[in-house]
C-alpha positions in Angstrom: 12.3 -17.6 16.1 15.5 -19.6 15.7 18.1 -17.9 13.6 20.5 -20.4 12.2 23.1 -17.8 11.3 23.6 -14.0 11.7 21.1 -12.1 9.5 22.8 -10.1 6.8 25.9 -12.4 6.6 26.4 -15.2 4.1 26.1 -18.9 5.0 29.0 -21.2 4.2 29.2 -22.0 0.5 28.5 -18.6 -0.9 27.4 -19.0 -4.5 29.7 -17.9 -7.3 28.6 -17.5 -11.0 31.7 -17.5 -13.1 33.9 -14.8 -11.7 30.9 -12.9 -10.1 29.1 -13.4 -6.8 25.5 -14.4 -7.3 24.4 -11.0 -6.1 26.7 -9.2 -8.6 25.5 -11.5 -11.4 21.8 -10.8 -10.9 22.4 -7.1 -10.3 24.3 -6.9 -13.6 21.5 -8.6 -15.5 18.9 -6.2 -13.9 21.0 -3.2 -14.7 21.6 -4.3 -18.4 18.2 -5.6 -19.2 15.6 -4.1 -16.8 14.4 -0.5 -17.2 16.0 1.7 -14.5 12.7 2.9 -13.0 13.7 1.6 -9.5 16.8 2.0 -7.4 16.7 -1.2 -5.3 18.9 -1.9 -2.4 21.8 -4.4 -3.1 19.7 -7.4 -2.1 18.6 -10.1 -4.5 15.9 -12.3 -2.9 15.6 -15.9 -3.8 13.4 -17.4 -1.0 10.9 -16.0 1.5 8.7 -17.2 4.3 6.7 -15.3 6.9 8.6 -12.1 7.8 12.0 -13.3 6.5 13.6 -13.4 3.1 16.8 -15.1 2.0 19.0 -13.8 -0.8 20.9 -15.7 -3.5 24.0 -16.0 -1.3 22.1 -17.4 1.7 21.9 -14.2 3.8 18.6 -13.8 5.8 16.8 -10.5 6.3 13.8 -9.4 8.3 11.5 -7.8 5.8 10.2 -4.6 7.4 8.8 -3.2 4.1 6.4 -6.1 3.2 6.1 -5.0 -0.5 4.9 -1.6 0.5 2.0 -3.4 2.3 1.3 -5.9 -0.4 2.6 -8.6 2.0 0.6 -7.7 5.0 0.2 -11.4 5.8 3.8 -12.2 5.2 5.5 -14.2 2.5 3.8 -17.4 1.5 1.1 -17.4 4.2 -0.1 -21.1 4.3 -3.8 -20.3 4.0 -3.2 -18.1 1.0 -0.8 -20.5 -0.7 -3.3 -23.3 -0.2 -6.1 -21.2 -1.8 -3.8 -20.5 -4.8 -2.8 -24.1 -5.2 -6.5 -25.3 -5.1 -7.5 -22.7 -7.7 -4.4 -23.4 -9.9 -5.6 -27.0 -10.3 -9.1 -25.8 -11.5 -9.2 -22.6 -13.6 -7.0 -19.5 -13.5 -8.5 -17.1 -16.1 -11.8 -16.9 -18.1 -11.7 -13.2 -18.9 -14.9 -11.3 -18.1 -16.5 -12.6 -21.3 -17.7 -15.4 -19.0 -18.5 -15.7 -15.3 -16.6 -17.9 -12.8 -17.5 -19.5 -9.6 -15.1 -17.2 -7.7 -15.9 -13.7 -8.7 -19.4 -13.5 -7.4 -18.5 -14.8 -3.9 -15.4 -12.6 -3.8 -17.4 -9.5 -4.6 -20.1 -10.4 -2.2 -17.7 -11.1 0.7 -15.6 -8.0 0.0 -18.7 -5.8 -0.2 -19.9 -7.3 3.1 -16.6 -6.7 4.9 -16.4 -3.1 3.8 -20.1 -2.4 4.3 -20.9 -1.4 0.7 -23.1 -3.0 -2.1 -20.9 -3.4 -5.1 -17.3 -4.2 -6.1 -15.4 -3.5 -9.3 -12.4 -5.9 -9.4 -9.2 -4.8 -11.1 -5.6 -5.8 -10.9 -3.3 -3.1 -9.5 -3.7 -0.2 -7.2 -3.1 2.3 -10.0 -5.9 0.6 -11.9 -8.2 0.9 -8.9 -7.4 4.6 -8.7 -8.0 5.2 -12.5 -11.2 3.2 -12.3 -12.3 5.2 -9.3 -11.7 8.5 -11.1 -13.7 7.3 -14.1 -16.6 6.2 -11.9 -16.6 9.5 -10.0 -16.7 11.5 -13.2 -19.5 9.4 -14.6 -21.5 9.6 -11.3 -21.0 13.4 -11.4 -22.6 13.6 -14.9 -25.3 11.1 -14.5 -26.3 11.4 -10.9 -25.2 14.9 -9.6 -25.9 16.6 -13.0 -22.6 18.3 -13.7 -22.5 19.6 -17.3 -20.6 17.4 -19.7 -16.8 17.5 -19.6 -16.7 19.9 -16.6 -16.2 17.5 -13.7 -13.5 18.3 -11.3 -11.8 16.3 -8.6 -10.0 17.7 -5.5 -6.8 15.9 -4.4 -4.2 16.5 -1.7 -0.6 17.7 -2.0 1.9 15.0 -1.1 -0.5 12.2 -2.1 0.6 9.1 -4.0 -2.0 7.2 -6.1 0.2 5.4 -8.7 2.2 6.2 -11.8 -0.3 6.6 -14.6 -0.5 9.8 -16.7 -3.6 11.0 -15.0 -2.2 10.4 -11.5 1.2 11.9 -12.1 -0.4 15.0 -13.6 -1.8 16.0 -10.1 1.2 14.7 -8.2 3.3 17.3 -6.3 6.4 15.1 -6.6 8.7 16.6 -9.3 10.3 13.2 -10.0 6.9 11.7 -10.7 5.8 14.6 -13.0 8.9 15.6 -14.8 9.0 14.8 -18.5 5.5 13.2 -18.7 3.2 16.0 -19.7 0.8 17.1 -21.1 -1.5 16.0 -18.3 -5.1 15.2 -17.8 -7.1 18.3 -16.8 -9.8 18.5 -14.1 -7.9 18.2 -10.9 -7.4 20.7 -8.1 -4.6 20.2 -5.5 -5.0 21.5 -1.9 -2.7 21.0 1.2 -3.2 17.7 3.0 -4.8 18.1 6.4 -6.2 21.6 5.7 -10.0 21.4 5.8 -10.5 25.1 5.1 -8.5 24.8 1.9 -10.5 21.8 0.8 -13.8 23.6 1.5 -12.7 26.6 -0.5 -11.7 24.4 -3.5 -15.2 22.8 -3.9 -17.2 24.2 -6.8 -20.6 23.2 -8.3 -18.5 21.1 -10.8 -16.7 19.1 -8.1 -17.6 15.5 -8.2 -15.1 13.9 -5.8 -12.4 14.4 -3.2 -9.6 11.8 -3.5 -7.4 11.3 -0.4 -5.2 8.8 1.4 -6.4 8.6 5.0 -2.7 8.2 5.8 -0.2 9.3 3.2 2.2 6.4 2.7 4.7 7.4 0.1 5.0 10.9 1.7 6.4 9.4 4.8 3.4 7.9 6.7 1.7 11.3 7.3 -1.2 11.0 9.7 -3.7 13.8 9.2 -4.7 16.1 12.1 -7.4 14.7 14.5 -10.8 15.5 13.0 -9.6 16.1 9.5 -11.2 13.1 7.9 -14.5 13.9 9.7 -14.3 17.4 8.3 -13.7 15.9 4.8 -16.9 13.8 5.2 -18.9 16.9 6.3 -17.6 19.0 3.4 -18.4 16.3 0.9 -21.9 15.8 2.3 -22.7 19.5 2.2 -21.6 19.8 -1.4 -22.9 16.4 -2.6 -19.4 15.3 -3.5 -18.0 11.7 -3.3 -15.4 11.1 -0.7 -13.0 8.6 -2.4 -10.5 7.0 0.0 -7.4 5.5 -1.5 -6.7 2.7 1.0 -4.3 0.7 -1.3 -1.6 1.0 1.3 -3.4 1.9 4.4 -6.3 -0.6 4.2 -6.6 -4.3 5.0 -5.1 -4.4 8.4 -2.0 -2.1 8.1 -3.3 0.3 10.7 -5.0 -2.3 12.9 -8.4 -1.8 11.1 -9.9 -3.2 7.9 -9.9 0.5 6.7 -7.9 3.3 8.1 -10.8 5.6 7.4 -13.0 3.5 9.6 -10.4 3.5 12.3 -10.8 7.3 12.4 -14.6 6.8 12.7 -15.4 8.0 9.2 -17.0 6.2 6.2 -16.1 7.2 2.7 -18.4 6.8 -0.4 -15.8 4.9 -2.5 -12.9 2.7 -1.3 -9.9 1.9 -3.5 -8.1 -1.3 -2.4 -5.2 -3.2 -3.7 -1.7 -4.5 -2.7 -2.6 -6.8 0.3 -5.9 -7.8 -1.3 -3.9 -10.3 -3.5 -2.0 -11.7 -0.5 1.4 -11.0 -2.1 0.6 -13.8 -4.5 -1.3 -12.3 -7.4 -2.3 -8.7 -8.4 -5.8 -7.9 -7.2 -7.4 -4.5 -6.6 -11.0 -3.2 -6.3 -13.2 -0.2 -6.2 -15.9 -0.7 -3.5 -19.0 1.5 -3.3 -22.8 1.4 -3.2 -24.9 0.8 -6.2 -25.7 4.5 -6.7 -22.1 5.0 -7.6 -20.8 1.8 -9.2 -24.2 1.3 -10.9 -23.3 4.0 -13.4 -21.1 1.6 -15.3 -22.7 -0.4 -18.1 -21.3 -3.0 -20.4 -18.5 -1.7 -22.7 -17.7 1.3 -20.6 -15.0 -0.2 -18.5 -13.2 -3.5 -18.3 -10.1 -5.6 -17.7 -9.0 -8.9 -19.2 -7.5 -10.1 -15.9 -9.6 -8.1 -13.5 -11.6 -10.5 -11.3 -9.9 -13.6 -12.6 -10.6 -16.8 -10.7 -7.1 -17.2 -9.3 -7.0 -13.7 -7.9 -10.5 -14.0 -6.5 -9.7 -17.3 -4.8 -6.7 -15.8 -3.1 -8.6 -12.6 -2.3 -11.3 -14.6 -0.6 -8.7 -16.3 1.6 -7.4 -12.8 2.5 -10.8 -11.6 3.5 -11.2 -14.7 5.7 -7.9 -13.8 7.5 -9.1 -10.2 8.1 -12.5 -11.4 9.4 -10.9 -13.2 12.4 -11.9 -11.1 15.4 -9.8 -13.0 17.9 -6.8 -11.7 19.9 -4.4 -13.5 17.5 -6.3 -12.2 14.4 -4.5 -9.9 12.0 -6.2 -6.7 13.1 -5.6 -7.3 16.8 -2.0 -8.2 16.1 -1.4 -5.0 14.1 -2.9 -2.9 17.0 -1.0 -4.7 19.7 2.4 -4.9 18.0 1.9 -1.4 16.6 1.9 -0.1 20.2 5.1 -2.0 20.8 6.7 -0.6 17.6 5.8 3.0 18.3 6.8 2.8 22.0 10.2 1.5 21.0 10.6 4.1 18.2 9.6 6.9 20.5 12.7 6.1 22.6 14.9 6.9 19.6 13.7 10.5 19.2 16.6 12.7 20.1 19.0 9.9 19.6 19.4 10.1 15.9 15.6 10.3 15.1 14.0 13.7 14.7 10.4 12.5 14.6 8.2 9.4 14.3 4.7 9.2 12.8 2.3 6.4 12.1 -0.5 4.1 13.2 -0.6 0.4 13.7 2.3 -1.5 12.2 3.3 1.5 10.0 5.8 4.1 10.8 7.6 7.0 9.1 10.9 7.8 10.7 12.7 11.1 10.1 16.4 10.6 10.7 18.6 13.5 11.7 20.0 14.5 8.2 23.4 15.1 9.7 23.6 11.3 10.1 22.9 10.5 6.5 20.1 10.1 4.0 17.3 7.6 4.3 19.1 5.6 1.6 22.3 5.5 3.7 20.4 4.3 6.7 18.5 1.7 4.7 21.7 0.3 3.3 23.2 0.2 6.7 20.2 -1.7 8.1 20.4 -4.2 5.2 23.9 -5.0 6.2 22.5 -5.8 9.7 19.8 -8.0 8.3 16.8 -5.6 8.3 15.1 -4.4 5.1 13.4 -1.0 5.0 13.1 1.6 2.3 13.8 5.3 2.2 11.5 8.0 0.9 12.0 11.8 0.5 15.5 12.6 1.9 16.2 11.4 5.4 12.9 9.6 6.0 12.5 5.8 6.1 9.4 3.7 6.4 8.7 0.6 8.5 5.7 -1.5 7.4 6.5 -5.1 8.5 4.1 -8.0 7.8 1.4 -8.3 10.4 2.7 -11.8 11.2 5.9 -10.4 12.6 6.6 -11.2 16.3 7.4 -8.9 19.1 10.9 -10.4 19.3 11.4 -9.7 15.6 10.2 -6.1 16.1 12.8 -5.7 18.9 15.5 -7.0 16.6 14.6 -4.4 13.9 14.4 -1.4 16.2 17.6 -2.5 18.0 19.4 -2.6 14.6 18.1 0.9 13.8 19.4 2.1 17.2 22.8 0.6 16.5 23.0 2.1 13.0 22.1 5.6 14.3 24.5 5.2 17.3 27.4 4.5 14.9 26.7 7.6 13.0 26.2 10.0 15.9 
């Protein structure tokens, strides 16, 4: 890739708005008028293509966060943009009061890719999780025979499943929980990766186990070998649904359509989102067999925008990208470049990095806390033209778009090595 100027530095003619730089102007407007529920890095993006973004002052950055995996296929992937343009010229929304010529094919194609029978399309990952929880409870009452209002769901400590009241109620993150109670009952929290604790938590009223096959927000925590298989065995023995939250881990991030399948395990229910909309439009889904999703009947669940024609058209183009089995297909790229990424990061352990975890093009990096917080390192990397984001103290995450090149990965890891070297 040709770089026309040094990433992270302004091009000639830096924009000034009144007496403010363009960055300061936009940051002030965000601070004054946008709720402070995020603490963004001091970067204001105005343009993006592929793995690169450009800010309002002309600085270019390699995006190694990719919208927390919503941009698995990069910014403005031509096939996805073309699908959106075609659909924009036809119809964008009907509501579910009517059908459209996109929702049926989308659901059929997604069900086929995942190997299930039915799809419940929604908008955001959090909606997919909430929908999955509702479906699991209803399945428990109507199919398993749990007495009314006694259904319980087992979840894992450290998990991240969104920000709704139900979800933050079983979060173990004090920032997510604090000040939002009272919470929805019916959830049991067990340590992640501990099959014995999970087995002990199952009761006759348990209807589901909800897990991330790789915990993203927690710092890309990969479970012990055999854990997901043990979860499957425990759920089968107790007639409990295994619900896999693949909102971050699914759709190519780990080099597989589903991280669960990459571990050789099949869940009963898959929750998908983020990358399903191609970084263009919100789109999520609950995917399961008819025995599970068939418990829903008209009036019991819905969404005005869920399954809208525009989102489904983009989603179908996403599924086509994922279906490419070739050596340059998205899944093969994630596996091949993931090996490059983890090989290079392993060389930083003991040189400012305490530990590295991950799979595919996804890594959690624990920085030596004596060198600074994850926020400190993220800000330093931004000044060098690489965008990442911190999580939980001295941990940063890398989740670059699957379209990134080997040369660009080298650039990112080299920048990290330089940042850490300056702080040692």
